[in-house]
C-alpha positions in Angstrom: -102.6 19.0 161.5 -99.8 16.8 162.5 -100.7 13.2 163.5 -98.7 10.6 165.2 -97.6 9.3 161.9 -95.6 12.6 161.5 -91.9 11.9 161.6 -91.3 15.1 163.9 -93.8 14.0 166.5 -92.3 10.4 166.6 -88.8 12.2 167.4 -90.3 14.3 170.0 -91.6 11.2 171.7 -88.5 9.4 171.4 -86.3 12.2 172.8 -88.0 11.8 176.0 -90.1 14.9 175.9 -93.3 15.2 177.9 -96.4 13.9 176.3 -98.1 17.4 177.0 -95.4 19.1 174.8 -95.8 16.7 172.1 -99.6 17.3 172.2 -99.0 21.1 171.8 -96.8 20.5 168.9 -99.4 18.3 167.5 -101.7 21.1 167.4 -99.5 23.9 166.3 -101.0 24.2 162.7 -104.3 25.3 164.2 -103.2 28.3 166.2 -103.0 31.9 164.7 -99.6 33.0 165.8 -97.2 30.1 164.6 -96.2 27.8 167.6 -98.3 28.9 170.7 -96.8 32.1 172.1 -94.8 33.0 169.1 -96.3 36.0 167.4 -95.0 37.3 164.2 -94.8 40.8 162.6 -94.6 41.7 158.9 -91.8 44.0 157.8 -92.1 44.6 154.3 -94.3 45.9 151.5 -94.2 46.4 147.7 -95.0 49.9 146.5 -93.8 49.4 142.9 -96.0 48.9 139.9 -93.6 48.0 137.0 -95.0 45.5 134.9 -91.8 43.5 134.6 -91.7 42.3 138.2 -93.8 39.8 140.2 -95.3 42.3 142.9 -96.0 41.8 146.4 -92.9 39.8 146.7 -90.3 40.4 149.4 -87.8 37.8 149.4 -84.0 36.9 150.5 -83.7 38.8 153.7 -80.5 39.5 155.5 -80.1 41.4 159.0 -77.5 42.7 161.4 -77.7 44.1 164.8 -75.8 46.5 167.1 -76.8 47.3 170.5 -80.5 48.0 170.5 -80.6 48.6 166.7 -81.7 45.8 164.2 -81.5 46.4 160.5 -83.1 44.0 158.1 -83.1 44.4 154.2 -84.8 42.5 151.4 -85.6 42.1 147.8 -88.7 44.1 146.7 -90.7 43.1 143.5 -88.7 40.1 142.3 -88.1 39.6 138.4 -88.4 36.0 137.3 -84.7 35.9 135.8 -82.9 37.8 138.6 -83.1 40.9 140.7 -85.8 42.9 142.1 -87.3 46.4 141.6 -85.5 47.8 144.8 -84.2 46.7 148.1 -86.3 47.4 151.1 -85.2 48.0 154.7 -86.8 47.7 158.1 -85.1 49.3 161.2 -85.8 48.9 164.9 -83.9 51.1 167.4 -85.6 49.7 170.5 -84.7 46.0 170.5 -87.2 45.0 168.0 -90.2 46.5 170.0 -91.1 48.8 167.1 -89.9 49.1 163.4 -89.7 51.8 160.6 -89.6 50.8 157.1 -88.4 52.2 153.8 -86.4 51.6 150.4 -83.0 52.4 149.3 -82.6 55.5 147.2 -80.4 55.6 143.8 -80.1 52.0 143.4 -82.6 51.1 140.4 -84.5 53.1 137.8 -87.6 52.5 139.9 -86.2 54.0 143.3 -86.6 57.4 144.7 -84.5 59.0 143.5 -83.8 57.0 140.6 -80.6 55.1 140.0 -78.5 54.0 136.9 -79.3 50.2 137.3 -82.2 48.0 135.9 -82.5 45.8 139.1 -81.0 44.9 142.2 -80.5 41.7 144.5 -78.5 40.2 147.4 -78.9 42.6 149.9 -76.3 42.2 153.0 -76.4 44.3 156.2 -73.5 45.4 158.5 -72.5 48.3 160.8 -69.2 50.3 160.9 -68.8 51.2 164.5 -65.8 53.4 163.8 -67.5 55.8 161.5 -71.0 55.0 163.1 -72.6 54.2 159.8 -75.0 51.2 158.7 -74.4 49.7 155.4 -76.3 47.7 153.1 -74.3 45.9 150.0 -76.2 44.8 147.1 -75.8 43.5 143.5 -76.7 45.9 141.0 -78.1 44.2 137.8 -78.2 45.4 134.1 -80.9 43.8 131.7 -80.1 46.0 128.8 -79.2 43.5 126.3 -82.1 41.2 127.1 -80.3 39.2 129.8 -80.0 40.0 133.4 -76.4 40.3 134.6 -74.8 41.5 137.7 -73.2 44.6 136.7 -71.7 46.2 140.0 -71.5 45.8 143.7 -72.9 48.9 145.5 -73.2 50.1 149.1 -75.7 52.6 150.7 -75.0 54.0 154.0 -77.0 55.5 156.9 -75.6 57.9 159.4 -78.7 58.2 161.7 -79.2 54.5 163.0 -80.6 53.1 159.7 -83.6 55.5 159.5 -82.7 57.2 156.3 -80.0 56.1 153.8 -77.8 57.8 151.3 -77.6 56.9 147.5 -75.1 54.1 146.8 -71.3 54.2 146.2 -70.1 51.7 143.7 -67.6 49.2 145.0 -66.8 47.4 141.8 -67.9 47.6 138.1 -68.2 44.4 136.1 -67.0 46.2 133.0 -68.5 43.7 130.6 -68.5 40.7 132.7 -70.9 39.7 135.3 -70.8 39.4 139.2 -72.8 37.4 141.7 -73.6 37.2 145.4 -72.2 40.1 147.4 -71.7 40.1 151.2 -70.3 42.8 153.9 -68.9 42.8 157.2 -67.0 45.4 159.3 -64.4 45.3 161.9 -66.1 46.9 165.0 -63.7 45.9 167.7 -61.9 49.1 169.0 -58.8 47.3 170.0 -58.2 45.8 166.6 -55.3 47.4 164.3 -58.0 47.3 161.5 -60.8 48.9 163.4 -63.0 50.5 160.9 -62.1 48.4 157.8 -65.0 47.1 156.1 -64.9 44.4 153.5 -67.2 43.0 150.7 -66.9 39.6 149.2 -68.5 38.7 145.7 -67.6 36.5 142.8 -66.9 37.1 139.1 -69.4 34.7 137.5 -68.1 35.3 134.0 -64.6 34.2 135.3 -65.8 31.0 136.7 -67.0 32.4 139.9 -63.4 33.9 140.8 -63.9 35.1 144.4 -63.2 38.8 145.0 -62.6 40.9 148.2 -62.8 45.0 148.5 -61.9 46.8 151.6 -62.8 50.2 152.7 -61.3 52.3 155.7 -63.2 55.6 155.3 -66.8 54.4 155.9 -67.5 53.1 152.6 -66.8 56.3 150.7 -64.1 54.6 148.7 -63.2 50.9 148.1 -60.0 49.0 147.0 -59.9 47.2 143.6 -61.1 43.7 143.9 -58.5 41.3 145.0 -58.5 37.3 144.4 -57.1 34.8 147.0 -53.6 33.6 146.9 -54.8 30.5 145.2 -57.3 32.3 143.0 -60.3 30.3 144.4 -63.8 30.2 142.9 -67.0 29.7 144.7 -70.2 31.4 145.7 -72.0 32.8 148.7 -69.0 34.0 150.9 -70.0 35.4 154.2 -67.1 37.2 155.7 -66.4 37.5 159.5 -64.0 39.7 161.5 -62.6 38.1 164.9 -61.7 40.7 167.7 -57.9 40.5 166.7 -58.8 41.7 163.3 -58.4 38.5 161.3 -60.9 38.2 158.5 -62.6 34.6 157.9 -64.4 34.0 154.8 -66.5 30.9 154.5 -68.0 30.1 151.2 -69.2 27.4 148.9 -66.4 26.4 146.6 -66.6 25.5 143.0 -65.1 22.2 143.9 -68.0 20.9 145.8 -66.8 21.7 149.4 -67.5 24.3 152.0 -64.2 26.3 152.3 -62.8 29.2 153.7 -59.8 31.8 153.4 -58.4 34.5 155.7 -56.6 37.9 155.8 -54.6 38.9 158.7 -53.3 42.2 157.4 -56.6 44.3 157.1 -57.4 43.0 153.5 -54.0 43.9 152.0 -53.9 40.3 150.8 -56.0 37.1 151.1 -54.5 33.8 151.9 -55.2 30.5 150.1 -58.4 28.6 150.8 -58.8 25.8 153.0 -61.5 23.0 153.0 -64.1 23.0 155.8 -65.7 19.9 154.6 -66.9 18.2 151.5 -70.3 19.3 150.3 -73.0 16.8 149.8 -76.6 17.7 149.7 -80.1 16.5 149.0 -81.7 18.0 146.1 -84.6 20.1 147.7 -87.9 19.4 145.8 -89.0 22.4 143.8 -87.7 25.4 145.3 -84.5 27.5 144.5 -81.8 26.6 147.1 -78.2 25.7 147.2 -76.0 24.7 150.2 -74.7 28.2 150.8 -73.0 28.7 154.3 -74.5 30.7 156.8 -71.7 32.1 159.1 -71.4 34.2 162.4 -69.0 34.6 165.1 -68.9 34.7 169.1 -67.8 37.2 171.3 -64.4 35.6 171.7 -63.7 35.0 167.8 -64.9 31.5 167.3 -66.5 31.1 163.9 -69.7 29.2 163.3 -70.6 28.1 159.8 -74.0 26.0 159.0 -75.2 24.7 155.8 -77.7 22.0 154.5 -76.1 18.6 154.3 -77.3 14.9 153.6 -74.2 13.2 154.9 -75.9 11.7 158.0 -78.9 10.5 156.2 -79.1 6.9 154.4 -79.0 7.3 150.6 -78.8 11.2 151.0 -82.6 11.0 151.4 -83.0 14.3 153.2 -81.0 17.4 154.4 -80.0 18.0 157.9 -78.4 21.4 159.2 -74.8 20.9 159.9 -72.3 23.2 161.8 -68.6 23.2 161.8 -66.6 25.9 163.9 -63.0 27.3 164.0 -61.0 29.6 166.2 -58.6 30.6 163.5 -60.2 30.1 160.1 -57.5 27.6 159.2 -58.7 24.3 161.0 -62.2 23.6 161.5 -64.3 20.8 163.5 -65.8 18.0 161.6 -69.5 18.9 160.5 -71.7 18.2 163.6 -75.6 17.6 162.9 -77.9 19.9 164.5 -80.6 17.5 166.0 -83.7 19.1 164.9 -85.2 15.7 163.9 -84.0 12.1 164.2 -81.8 10.7 161.6 -84.0 9.0 159.0 -87.1 11.2 159.9 -87.2 12.1 156.2 -87.8 16.0 157.1 -85.8 18.2 154.8 -84.2 21.0 156.3 -82.6 23.9 154.2 -81.5 27.4 153.9 -80.2 28.0 157.4 -79.5 31.3 159.1 -77.2 31.1 162.2 -76.7 33.7 164.8 -74.5 33.8 167.9 -74.9 36.3 170.7 -71.7 38.3 170.8 -72.3 39.0 174.5 -71.4 35.1 174.9 -68.6 32.9 173.8 -67.0 29.5 174.3 -69.0 26.7 176.0 -71.7 29.3 176.9 -72.2 30.9 173.6 -75.9 31.4 172.8 -76.7 30.2 169.4 -79.8 30.7 167.4 -80.7 28.9 164.0 -83.7 29.5 161.8 -84.3 27.4 158.8 -87.0 26.3 156.3 -88.0 22.7 156.0 -90.4 20.3 154.4 -92.2 17.7 156.6 -91.8 15.0 153.7 -88.5 15.3 151.8 -90.4 13.2 148.9 -92.9 15.7 148.2 -93.6 17.2 144.8 -94.4 20.7 143.6 -97.9 20.1 144.1 -97.7 18.4 147.5 -94.6 20.2 149.3 -95.7 22.1 152.3 -92.9 24.7 153.3 -92.6 25.8 157.0 -90.1 27.9 158.9 -88.3 26.5 162.1 -86.1 27.6 165.0 -83.8 26.1 167.5 -81.4 27.4 170.0 -78.3 26.3 172.0 -77.0 27.9 175.4 -73.8 26.0 175.3 -72.2 26.5 172.1 -74.0 23.9 169.9 -73.4 21.2 172.3 -77.0 20.7 173.0 -80.2 21.9 171.4 -83.6 23.0 172.2 -86.7 21.4 170.5 -87.8 23.0 167.2 -90.1 25.9 167.2 -92.2 26.4 164.1 -92.5 30.2 163.2 -95.1 29.6 160.5 -98.9 29.4 161.7 -99.5 27.3 158.8 -97.7 25.5 156.0 -97.0 27.4 152.6 -97.8 25.9 149.1 -95.2 26.4 146.5 -97.6 27.9 144.1 -97.8 31.0 146.5 -94.1 31.7 146.0 -92.4 33.9 143.3 -91.2 32.0 140.4 -87.7 32.2 139.0 -85.8 30.4 136.5 -84.1 28.3 139.1 -87.5 27.2 141.0 -89.9 28.9 143.4 -88.2 31.1 145.7 -88.2 32.5 149.3 -84.5 33.4 148.9 -81.0 32.0 148.7 -80.5 32.8 152.5 -82.3 33.6 155.7 -81.0 35.6 158.8 -81.2 35.9 162.5 -79.8 38.5 164.7 -79.5 39.0 168.4 -80.9 42.1 170.4 -80.9 42.5 174.1 -80.2 38.6 174.4 -83.0 37.5 172.2 -83.0 36.1 168.6 -84.9 37.6 165.9 -84.9 35.6 162.8 -86.2 37.3 159.7 -87.8 35.0 157.1 -90.3 35.0 154.1 -93.8 33.9 154.7 -96.5 33.5 151.8 -100.2 33.2 152.0 -102.6 32.4 149.3 -102.7 34.7 146.2 -105.5 37.3 146.3 -107.9 38.4 143.4 -106.4 38.0 139.9 -103.5 35.8 141.2 -101.6 38.6 143.2 -98.9 37.0 145.1 -98.7 37.9 148.9 -94.9 37.0 150.0 -93.4 39.1 152.6 -90.7 39.5 155.3 -91.5 38.7 158.9 -89.7 38.6 162.2 -90.8 37.4 165.7 -92.7 40.2 167.5 -90.9 39.9 170.8 -87.8 38.1 169.9 -87.3 34.4 171.0 -85.5 33.4 174.1 -82.3 31.1 173.8 -83.9 28.4 175.7 -81.4 25.7 174.9 -82.2 22.0 175.7 -80.9 18.4 175.8 -81.2 17.2 172.4 -77.6 16.2 171.0 -76.0 14.6 168.1 -72.8 13.7 169.9 -71.3 10.5 168.7 -73.0 10.6 165.4 -70.8 10.1 162.3 -71.6 11.5 159.0 -69.3 8.9 157.0 -71.8 8.0 154.4 -70.5 9.1 151.1 -72.7 10.6 148.4 -72.0 12.5 145.1 -72.0 16.2 145.7 -74.6 18.0 143.9 -73.8 20.5 141.3 -73.8 24.3 141.6 -77.0 25.1 139.8 -77.0 28.9 140.2 -78.3 30.4 137.0 -80.0 33.6 138.2 -79.3 36.3 140.9 
């Protein structure tokens, strides 16, 4: 139950909202379906029984939509030191009304049919309109020498709308090194000179996180050798986007503690040097695995939106806000703008954003949806932190925003989450996709462990999608000019 002392409650009052709305938010933890009117649906399960995983743990989701189809993917059966037993998928072909679920074939030794790799991680979903193929890229992991390492980037495809999947094709082998954090996108604009080109990004962790890009023009059957950018940039968590003119924009977390981006204007034949979007400065989130990785999407006209967790607006870097920067060319970027989920100084910690933009909209009327995790108290500890999932939307390209909707019916204790060598885990990212004008966040929810300590952490979405209500909350005029030391890149597992 939230009381008048809760910082978000005070913010809603000060934001000139009606007291009746504030009262309904105060009571939100007592309802059975998250915020009243928001029903959620579980999309995942764990059928695996290998003794080396922490089972009934489905974490780190990505999703993508095309037309009436939404495909989500997630790790299933998380290992403590990296990766999972397999990647699970969930597909809706009717705008999120119903879903079918399954598991990728040929990925790991636990898959059916079995694959060559020990574990798998980091699923990313995309659609290739030119070849009418759904794709899921992932990081294949080997643990044969006692240490889990990213051994290859692989891609599974589906030719029947994401309802069954083919065994994976290897994009790149690490050949004794080790990889991390892949991401996939395709050029789906029929007028683009590079229509049907698909692009995968990853980094070579064993070479200082050297960023690599590979291109396919035949539906993922073959892939080019990995290429570095012209400046041999290093970093983590790139999320490539494709503009309608075929320009590829790749925002990522740079190793020099900034959010950066690079581009290609020739269909992936070469990759330009990187540019800085903004310095990166974030509050260390208590007792959970998270880094300020960017979440990136693009509107119908090609404007790129990049969101990440950042504390530049908070005195003393006391908590994270979600901030957004935009660009129309990938070379010049707007100053980071705070998403006004809560008031500055509220001490609410926001992290792991998943942004989406409805590609049927653009410019000053672009519909933007944003899901994220949050702690009501940024000063919490492992024993006291209460983890929740929030959602806001904008109908004017992020100029103004709705009030926050909480998607979890009750807060999660960190002890309910799978453990990793980098802290308790819901995933390094979260995701949101649009179908029929509504937003479908996919996010992880955990409940109290069952008998014998069996975890219960699974992938959920909203049952009927979320309307893009927009609102009047704005952060216009705020300046994030407080300088804080950037946090180090702490990634130690996949």
